[in-house]
C-alpha positions as CSV (number, residue, x, y, z in Angstrom):
1,X,0.1,0.3,0.1
2,X,1.9,3.2,-1.0
3,X,-1.3,6.0,-1.1
4,X,0.2,9.7,-0.1
5,X,0.1,9.0,3.9
6,X,-1.2,10.9,6.1
7,X,0.6,14.9,7.6
8,X,1.8,14.1,10.8
9,X,0.4,17.3,12.3
10,X,-3.0,15.3,12.1
11,X,-4.7,15.7,14.8
12,X,-7.6,11.8,15.1
13,X,-8.7,13.2,18.3
14,X,-11.8,15.5,16.1
15,X,-13.0,12.8,14.8
16,X,-12.9,10.4,17.1
17,X,-14.7,12.1,19.4
18,X,-17.9,13.0,16.5
19,X,-17.4,8.8,15.9
20,X,-17.9,8.8,19.7
21,X,-21.1,11.2,19.9
22,X,-23.0,9.2,17.7
23,X,-22.2,6.0,19.3
24,X,-23.7,7.6,22.6
25,X,-27.3,8.7,20.2
26,X,-27.4,5.5,19.0
27,X,-30.6,3.7,20.1
28,X,-30.3,0.2,21.8
29,X,-33.8,-1.2,19.7
30,X,-31.7,-0.3,16.6
31,X,-28.6,-2.1,17.1
32,X,-29.8,-5.2,14.7
33,X,-31.0,-2.5,12.0
34,X,-28.9,-2.8,8.6
35,X,-25.9,-0.3,7.7
36,X,-24.5,0.9,4.5
37,X,-22.2,-2.7,4.8
38,X,-24.5,-5.5,3.7
39,X,-22.9,-7.4,6.4
40,X,-23.1,-5.6,9.0
41,X,-26.0,-4.4,11.7
42,X,-25.3,-1.5,13.8
43,X,-24.3,-3.9,16.5
44,X,-21.4,-5.3,14.2
45,X,-20.7,-1.8,12.6
46,X,-20.3,-0.4,16.2
47,X,-18.0,-4.3,17.2
48,X,-15.6,-3.4,14.1
49,X,-15.9,0.2,15.6
50,X,-14.5,-1.1,18.7
51,X,-11.8,-3.4,16.8
52,X,-10.0,-1.0,14.3
53,X,-9.4,2.0,17.0
54,X,-7.9,-0.6,19.0
55,X,-5.5,-2.0,16.2
56,X,-4.9,1.1,15.3
57,X,-3.9,2.4,18.8
58,X,-1.3,-0.5,18.9
59,X,-1.0,-0.2,15.4
60,X,0.3,3.3,16.5
61,X,2.4,2.5,19.4
62,X,4.0,-0.7,17.5
63,X,2.6,-3.1,19.7
64,X,2.1,-5.9,17.8
65,X,0.7,-8.8,17.7
66,X,-3.3,-10.4,17.2
67,X,-4.8,-6.5,17.2
68,X,-2.0,-5.2,14.0
69,X,-2.2,-8.9,12.6
70,X,-5.9,-10.1,11.9
71,X,-7.6,-9.1,8.7
72,X,-11.0,-6.6,10.3
73,X,-13.0,-10.0,7.8
74,X,-11.4,-12.8,9.3
75,X,-15.3,-12.5,11.9
76,X,-18.2,-10.5,12.2
77,X,-17.4,-8.6,15.5
78,X,-19.3,-7.4,17.6
79,X,-20.4,-5.6,21.4
80,X,-20.7,-6.7,24.6
81,X,-22.8,-5.3,27.3
82,X,-21.1,-2.3,28.1
83,X,-20.5,-1.6,24.6
84,X,-20.3,2.1,25.1
85,X,-17.6,2.8,27.4
86,X,-15.7,0.1,25.4
87,X,-15.8,2.3,22.4
88,X,-15.2,5.7,24.2
89,X,-11.7,4.1,25.6
90,X,-10.6,2.7,22.4
91,X,-11.1,5.9,20.0
92,X,-9.4,7.7,23.3
93,X,-6.2,5.4,22.8
94,X,-7.1,6.2,19.1
95,X,-6.0,9.4,19.7
96,X,-3.3,9.4,23.1
97,X,-1.0,6.8,20.8
98,X,-1.3,9.2,17.2
99,X,-0.2,12.4,19.2
100,X,3.0,10.4,20.5
101,X,5.5,11.6,17.3
102,X,7.3,8.3,17.3
103,X,4.2,6.7,16.0
104,X,4.9,8.4,12.3
105,X,8.0,7.2,12.0
106,X,9.3,3.8,10.9
107,X,6.9,1.0,10.3
108,X,4.1,-1.4,11.4
109,X,1.1,-3.0,10.6
110,X,-2.4,-3.2,10.9
111,X,-4.9,-5.4,9.4
112,X,-2.5,-8.2,8.6
113,X,-0.5,-5.6,6.4
114,X,3.3,-4.1,7.1
115,X,2.6,-0.2,6.5
116,X,4.5,2.9,7.0
117,X,2.9,4.6,10.1
118,X,1.9,7.9,8.4
119,X,-0.1,5.1,5.8
120,X,-1.9,4.1,9.0
121,X,-2.2,6.7,10.3
122,X,-4.3,7.7,6.9
123,X,-6.2,4.7,7.2
124,X,-7.6,5.1,10.4
125,X,-9.0,8.2,9.2
126,X,-9.9,6.9,6.6
127,X,-11.7,4.4,8.8
128,X,-13.0,7.0,11.3
129,X,-14.6,9.1,8.9
130,X,-16.1,6.2,6.4
131,X,-17.3,4.1,9.0
132,X,-18.6,7.3,10.8
133,X,-21.3,7.9,7.7
134,X,-22.4,4.9,7.9
135,X,-22.7,5.1,11.6
136,X,-25.2,7.9,10.9
137,X,-27.0,6.7,8.3
138,X,-28.0,3.6,10.1
139,X,-29.2,5.1,12.9
140,X,-30.3,8.8,11.2
141,X,-28.5,10.8,12.5
142,X,-26.8,14.3,11.3
143,X,-23.3,13.9,10.7
144,X,-20.2,16.7,10.0
145,X,-16.7,14.9,9.8
146,X,-13.7,16.7,11.3
147,X,-12.7,18.6,7.8
148,X,-8.9,17.8,8.9
149,X,-9.8,14.3,8.8
150,X,-12.4,14.1,5.6
151,X,-9.3,15.9,3.8
152,X,-7.1,13.1,4.4
153,X,-9.8,10.2,4.4
154,X,-10.4,11.4,0.6
155,X,-7.1,12.2,-0.6
156,X,-6.1,8.5,0.5
157,X,-9.0,6.9,-0.9
158,X,-8.8,9.1,-4.0
159,X,-4.9,7.9,-4.6
160,X,-4.9,4.1,-3.6
161,X,-8.5,4.2,-5.7
162,X,-5.6,5.3,-8.9
163,X,-3.5,3.1,-8.0
164,X,-5.7,0.4,-8.6
165,X,-6.4,1.0,-11.6
166,X,-9.8,3.8,-10.8
167,X,-11.9,1.4,-10.8
168,X,-11.6,-0.5,-7.1
169,X,-10.8,1.4,-3.6
170,X,-9.6,-0.1,-0.8
171,X,-12.9,-0.7,0.8
172,X,-14.4,-1.9,-2.7
173,X,-15.5,-0.8,-5.9
174,X,-15.3,2.8,-5.9
175,X,-19.3,4.3,-7.0
176,X,-19.2,7.3,-8.8
177,X,-20.3,10.7,-7.6
178,X,-20.5,13.9,-9.7
179,X,-16.9,15.3,-9.7
180,X,-19.1,18.7,-7.8
181,X,-20.4,16.6,-5.3
182,X,-19.4,17.3,-1.8
183,X,-16.2,16.5,0.1
184,X,-18.1,13.1,2.2
185,X,-20.0,12.6,-0.6
186,X,-16.3,11.8,-3.1
187,X,-15.2,10.3,-0.3
188,X,-17.8,8.1,0.6
189,X,-18.2,6.9,-3.5
190,X,-14.5,5.9,-3.1
191,X,-15.6,4.2,-0.4
192,X,-16.8,1.7,-2.1
193,X,-20.7,2.7,-0.7
194,X,-23.7,4.8,-3.0
195,X,-23.9,8.5,-0.7
196,X,-27.7,7.9,-1.3
197,X,-28.3,5.2,1.1
198,X,-31.0,5.8,3.7
199,X,-32.3,3.3,6.3
200,X,-35.1,3.8,4.0
201,X,-34.2,3.4,0.4
202,X,-31.0,1.2,0.6
203,X,-28.4,1.7,-1.7
204,X,-30.1,1.1,-6.0
205,X,-33.6,1.2,-4.4
206,X,-35.8,3.2,-7.1
207,X,-37.4,6.4,-5.2
208,X,-40.9,6.7,-4.9
């Protein structure tokens, strides 16, 4: 993976806090609802967010092991009874770990892939921005990602798609969106999602 890395000045804290606030707004009655990720219900998406926060925390620390070596599609993640506190704690740990300058230098690993520290930070930004959108859409919440994290996520996803030949991104086949679409819609399309997805009208469903 050679897509352009995130700048060393990127603070993942604002985006992590946005995701934490979205999670706090999730009604337990909606945990089984679908998300823009066809294979994940809301509860599984929350479990994935917790796991990726831990994995990228450990990637920043260069604490390599099970959390950094396991592919994200190896299992379907889930949540436990204290999932809100677990996710908030994991996001705090992620934020703190990437505030240490050594996190940005040298090589590390995430999802079983070896990559430079700065690239791992860009992937983390992409995960938080895109899955923040997933969670907001699935639970009917407003979503405005951190502008700095969105910029890094968009640039990284665009570079990854270009490297793959333009048709595929790191999350799936790119969904074309207008060139003048808002940056978030463009990032969502680059991640393989349809920006028109809603709980009431999933992607591909004709408007009524």
